[in-house]
C-alpha positions in Angstrom: 25.7 48.0 -11.0 27.5 46.0 -13.7 26.7 46.4 -17.4 27.3 43.6 -19.6 26.5 42.7 -23.5 25.4 39.0 -25.1 27.2 36.3 -24.0 29.4 37.9 -21.7 27.4 37.3 -18.5 29.8 34.2 -17.5 32.7 37.0 -17.4 31.0 38.5 -14.7 30.1 35.3 -12.5 33.7 34.0 -13.1 35.0 37.5 -12.0 32.9 37.3 -9.2 34.0 33.7 -8.7 37.5 34.6 -8.5 36.6 37.6 -5.8 34.6 35.1 -3.4 31.5 37.4 -3.2 29.2 36.5 -1.0 25.7 37.8 -1.5 22.6 38.2 -4.2 23.2 39.8 -7.5 20.2 40.6 -9.1 20.3 40.2 -13.1 18.0 42.3 -15.8 18.0 41.2 -19.4 17.5 43.2 -22.1 15.2 41.2 -23.9 11.6 41.5 -25.3 11.5 37.6 -24.6 8.5 37.7 -22.2 9.5 34.5 -20.1 12.4 36.4 -18.8 11.4 40.2 -18.4 11.7 40.2 -14.7 14.9 39.6 -13.0 16.4 37.0 -12.5 18.8 36.2 -9.1 21.8 34.6 -8.4 22.9 33.6 -4.7 26.4 33.3 -4.0 28.6 31.9 -1.2 32.6 32.3 -1.2 31.9 32.9 -4.9 30.2 29.5 -5.9 26.7 29.5 -7.0 24.0 28.2 -4.6 20.9 29.4 -6.2 19.4 30.7 -9.0 15.4 31.8 -9.5 12.8 34.8 -9.2 13.4 35.3 -5.9 15.5 34.3 -3.0 14.7 30.9 -1.4 11.5 30.2 0.9 12.1 27.2 2.7 8.5 26.1 2.4 8.0 26.6 -1.1 11.5 25.2 -1.9 10.3 21.9 0.1 7.0 21.4 -1.2 8.6 21.5 -4.9 11.7 18.8 -3.7 8.8 16.8 -2.4 7.2 17.1 -5.5 9.9 16.3 -7.1 11.3 13.5 -5.5 7.9 11.9 -5.5 7.6 12.2 -1.3 4.0 11.8 -0.2 5.7 12.0 3.0 7.0 16.2 2.4 3.5 17.8 3.9 4.2 16.1 7.1 7.6 17.1 7.2 7.2 20.3 6.6 4.9 20.6 9.5 7.4 19.1 11.9 9.7 21.2 10.3 8.0 24.4 11.2 7.6 22.9 14.9 11.8 21.9 15.4 13.7 24.7 13.3 14.8 27.0 15.1 15.4 30.1 12.2 12.0 29.9 10.0 13.7 31.6 7.2 16.6 29.2 6.9 16.4 26.8 3.9 19.8 25.1 5.0 17.8 24.4 8.8 15.1 23.1 6.7 16.9 20.4 4.1 19.2 20.1 7.2 16.4 18.3 8.7 14.8 16.3 6.2 18.1 14.7 5.9 18.7 13.7 9.0 14.6 12.5 8.7 16.3 10.8 5.8 13.9 11.6 3.3 16.9 12.2 0.9 20.5 13.4 1.0 22.6 16.3 -0.5 23.5 14.6 -3.2 19.3 15.2 -4.4 19.2 18.6 -2.9 22.6 19.3 -5.2 21.1 17.9 -8.4 17.4 19.2 -8.2 19.1 22.9 -7.6 21.8 22.3 -9.8 19.4 21.9 -13.0 17.1 24.7 -11.8 19.8 27.1 -11.5 21.6 26.1 -14.8 17.6 26.6 -16.3 17.7 30.5 -15.5 21.4 30.7 -16.4 20.4 29.1 -19.8 17.7 31.6 -20.4 19.5 34.8 -19.5 22.8 33.7 -21.0 22.2 35.4 -24.5 21.1 38.7 -23.9 22.9 41.8 -22.6 22.1 43.2 -19.3 22.6 44.9 -15.7 23.8 42.6 -12.7 23.6 44.6 -9.2 25.3 43.1 -5.8 24.0 43.4 -2.5 26.6 41.7 -0.6 25.7 39.3 2.4 26.9 37.6 5.3 24.0 35.4 5.6 23.8 31.7 4.1 20.5 31.0 2.7 21.1 27.7 1.1 24.6 25.5 0.3 25.0 21.7 0.0 26.8 18.8 1.7 29.1 19.1 5.3 31.7 21.8 3.7 29.2 23.9 3.0 29.7 23.8 -0.9 27.7 25.6 -4.2 28.3 25.2 -8.2 31.5 26.3 -10.0 30.6 28.6 -13.3 33.2 25.8 -15.2 31.0 23.3 -13.7 27.5 25.5 -15.0 28.6 26.4 -18.4 29.5 22.5 -19.1 25.7 22.2 -17.8 24.5 24.5 -20.2 26.9 23.4 -23.1 25.2 19.8 -22.9 21.2 21.5 -22.6 22.5 23.5 -26.0 23.3 19.7 -27.7 19.7 18.8 -26.6 18.0 21.5 -28.2 20.2 21.1 -31.5 19.5 17.7 -31.5 15.0 18.7 -31.2 16.0 21.2 -34.3 14.2 22.0 -37.0 11.2 20.2 -35.4 11.3 22.4 -32.2 13.7 25.2 -33.2 14.1 26.4 -29.6 12.2 27.0 -26.1 10.7 30.1 -27.8 8.9 28.4 -30.8 5.1 28.7 -30.6 3.4 24.8 -30.5 0.6 25.1 -32.7 -2.2 21.8 -31.9 -3.4 20.2 -35.5 -7.4 20.6 -36.2 -7.8 19.6 -39.6 -7.4 15.9 -40.5 -6.1 15.7 -36.6 -4.9 12.2 -35.7 -6.8 10.8 -32.6 -5.1 11.9 -29.2 -4.6 8.7 -27.2 -2.3 9.9 -24.7 -4.0 10.7 -21.5 -2.0 13.3 -20.2 -1.6 14.9 -23.8 -5.9 15.0 -23.6 -5.9 17.0 -20.5 -2.6 19.2 -21.2 -3.1 20.3 -25.1 -6.7 22.1 -25.1 -5.6 23.7 -21.8 -1.9 25.0 -22.4 -1.7 25.4 -26.3 -3.7 27.7 -28.0 -1.4 29.2 -30.6 -0.1 31.9 -28.7 2.0 30.6 -26.1 5.9 29.9 -26.3 7.2 26.3 -25.5 8.9 28.2 -22.2 5.8 30.2 -21.2 3.8 27.3 -21.1 6.9 25.3 -19.2 6.9 27.9 -16.5 3.2 27.9 -16.2 3.3 24.3 -15.2 6.2 24.1 -13.3 8.4 22.0 -16.1 11.8 22.1 -17.4 11.6 23.1 -20.6 13.8 21.1 -22.3 11.4 17.6 -20.9 8.4 19.7 -22.4 10.2 20.2 -25.8 11.1 16.4 -25.9 7.1 15.6 -24.9 5.9 17.8 -27.4 8.4 15.8 -30.1 6.3 12.7 -29.6 3.1 14.8 -30.4 5.0 16.3 -33.3 5.1 12.5 -34.6 1.8 11.2 -34.0 0.5 14.5 -36.1 -1.0 16.2 -32.8 0.7 19.3 -33.2 3.1 21.5 -35.2 5.6 24.0 -34.8 6.0 25.1 -38.5 4.3 28.7 -37.4 6.9 30.1 -35.5 8.7 33.7 -34.3 8.4 34.5 -38.2 4.2 34.4 -38.0 4.5 37.1 -34.9 6.9 39.1 -36.8 5.4 39.0 -40.2 1.7 40.4 -38.3 3.9 43.1 -37.0 4.7 43.9 -40.2 2.0 43.4 -42.0 0.1 45.9 -39.1 2.7 48.6 -39.7 1.2 52.0 -42.2 4.6 53.3 -42.9 7.8 51.9 -44.9 10.5 50.4 -42.8 12.8 53.5 -42.3 16.6 51.7 -43.1 19.7 52.8 -44.2 21.2 51.9 -47.4 24.4 52.3 -49.1 23.8 54.2 -52.6 22.6 52.1 -55.6 25.5 50.4 -57.2 25.5 50.7 -61.2 24.0 47.5 -62.4 26.6 46.9 -64.9 28.7 46.3 -62.3 26.1 43.1 -61.2 27.6 43.6 -57.2 26.3 41.2 -55.1 23.8 42.4 -52.7 25.1 41.8 -48.8 22.5 43.0 -46.0 24.2 44.1 -42.8 22.6 43.7 -39.4 23.7 45.6 -36.7 22.5 48.6 -34.2 26.0 50.3 -34.2 26.1 53.3 -36.2 29.8 52.7 -35.6 29.8 48.6 -36.5 28.1 49.4 -39.9 30.9 52.7 -41.3 33.3 50.3 -40.9 31.8 47.2 -42.7 30.8 49.6 -45.7 34.5 50.8 -45.8 35.4 47.7 -46.0 33.1 46.2 -48.7 31.7 48.9 -50.5 33.6 48.9 -52.9 33.2 44.5 -53.5 29.5 44.3 -52.9 26.5 45.9 -52.6 25.5 46.7 -49.3 22.1 47.3 -47.5 22.4 48.2 -44.0 19.5 47.6 -41.2 19.8 48.2 -37.6 17.3 46.0 -36.5 15.5 42.6 -36.7 12.0 44.1 -38.4 13.9 46.1 -40.7 16.0 43.1 -41.8 13.2 40.9 -42.3 11.5 43.7 -44.7 14.6 44.3 -46.6 15.3 40.1 -46.8 11.5 40.3 -48.4 12.3 43.3 -50.7 15.2 42.6 -52.2 17.7 39.8 -53.3 20.1 38.9 -50.5 22.8 37.1 -51.2 24.6 36.7 -48.0 23.9 38.6 -44.3 26.0 40.1 -41.7 23.9 39.5 -38.4 25.1 41.1 -35.1 24.1 38.8 -32.3 23.3 41.9 -29.7 19.9 43.4 -31.3 17.3 45.8 -29.6 14.3 43.7 -30.1 14.7 40.5 -31.4 18.3 39.2 -30.8 20.6 38.0 -33.7 20.0 34.5 -32.3 16.4 34.8 -32.6 16.0 36.1 -35.8 18.8 33.8 -36.9 16.8 30.6 -36.3 13.5 32.4 -38.0 15.4 33.5 -41.2 16.4 29.6 -41.0 13.0 28.7 -40.7 12.1 30.1 -43.9 12.6 27.9 -47.4 13.3 30.1 -49.1 16.5 31.2 -47.1 17.4 27.9 -45.6 20.8 27.9 -48.0 21.4 31.7 -47.3 24.9 32.1 -46.1 24.8 33.9 -43.2 28.1 35.3 -41.0 27.1 36.3 -37.0 29.2 38.9 -35.3 29.8 39.1 -31.6 32.2 40.9 -29.5 32.5 37.7 -27.7 34.9 34.8 -28.5 35.1 31.0 -27.3 33.6 27.8 -28.1 30.2 28.5 -26.0 29.3 31.4 -28.0 29.9 29.5 -31.5 27.7 26.7 -30.7 24.8 29.0 -29.8 25.2 30.7 -33.3 25.8 27.3 -35.3 22.7 25.8 -33.6 20.6 29.5 -34.1 21.6 28.3 -38.3 25.0 30.1 -39.0 27.0 29.7 -41.4 30.4 31.1 -40.4 30.8 33.0 -36.4 33.7 36.3 -36.7 34.4 38.7 -33.7 34.4 42.0 -33.6 36.3 44.0 -34.7 37.0 42.2 -37.4 40.0 42.9 -39.8 39.5 44.1 -43.4 41.5 41.3 -45.1 39.2 38.6 -42.8 36.0 39.7 -43.6 36.3 39.9 -47.4 38.1 36.7 -47.2 34.7 35.7 -45.8 32.8 36.7 -47.9 34.6 35.9 -50.9 34.3 31.8 -49.6 30.3 32.3 -49.9 29.6 34.8 -52.7 32.8 36.0 -55.2 32.8 40.1 -55.4 31.7 40.5 -59.0 33.6 43.9 -59.2 34.7 44.6 -63.3 38.0 46.2 -64.0 
């Protein structure tokens, strides 16, 4: 079993690619998001990914999905023929070869569909820490073209970045796939779209997230978000009450005051700006305290719930936010905070153990002001803090 931190899954995939791994990788994420609590699997052939999903591809189900995607009315009849002709009923490859021989579609059609599905799986699990279990196998579950190739990590990473940019274009109207849509009731405009008339009463109940709905109706969450964008513009939907509402409700139900760690109160005469540092690592928090303790009033929280509580109680002038969180991850918390009017201009510095353009793009889209890689150098941290809130230490 291999452990990985937030946004480090790509490093493991690249390692398996370089080792020409063949077999199945089962991935469990440390996330509280309901739609990704179940493990995902990736199928590898000679180091390239050929499939991503909840379970190994079933020839019948996969054929039906392809038929639906390609709008093939003849697929049911083709399946009946395939079940009689194919000598290995467990082989996805055999089924696809027969359908291609029948000219129902070609390898490019199959590859395009499966690349999108695999990218969607990786997009969902990439931001989180987790565990990866390998099961080597020589079985070829699925591959594409006469040369039996798959997808490289570089190809899939490019696809993920493009999807992230597409999500960014929907923000702030639709903050993320984990946002909750609400059907407007008071003063609601007449819904003229036939699909919306049927869909909204059945699926949009103020409890399901966008990606939960997308999974239920077997549609790409990004495509559903684009549909919903039109519904918002028509006055039929809103995403204004998202993750912060559910988090706030949880806070209100708590009878005990959240246990948070804070630095000893500062002398008021020093007029120190207040920084909130959110990180579940005591070692990191101690390091930050040593660096900034003489320059700023520092509050510490180890999770998102306590961080939100402190944001509501104290006047916070800058937030240091770790990407990897034990309950709500740092990216989700950042998006949540940005959705609150009085925190729209709050400087948010995200900290992560992973450096790279891909990580920074995710942080920027979530609403971060700046991005730093751990371990943070003392001079660099003070330089960035001074840029956004100059220290007011009196001599």
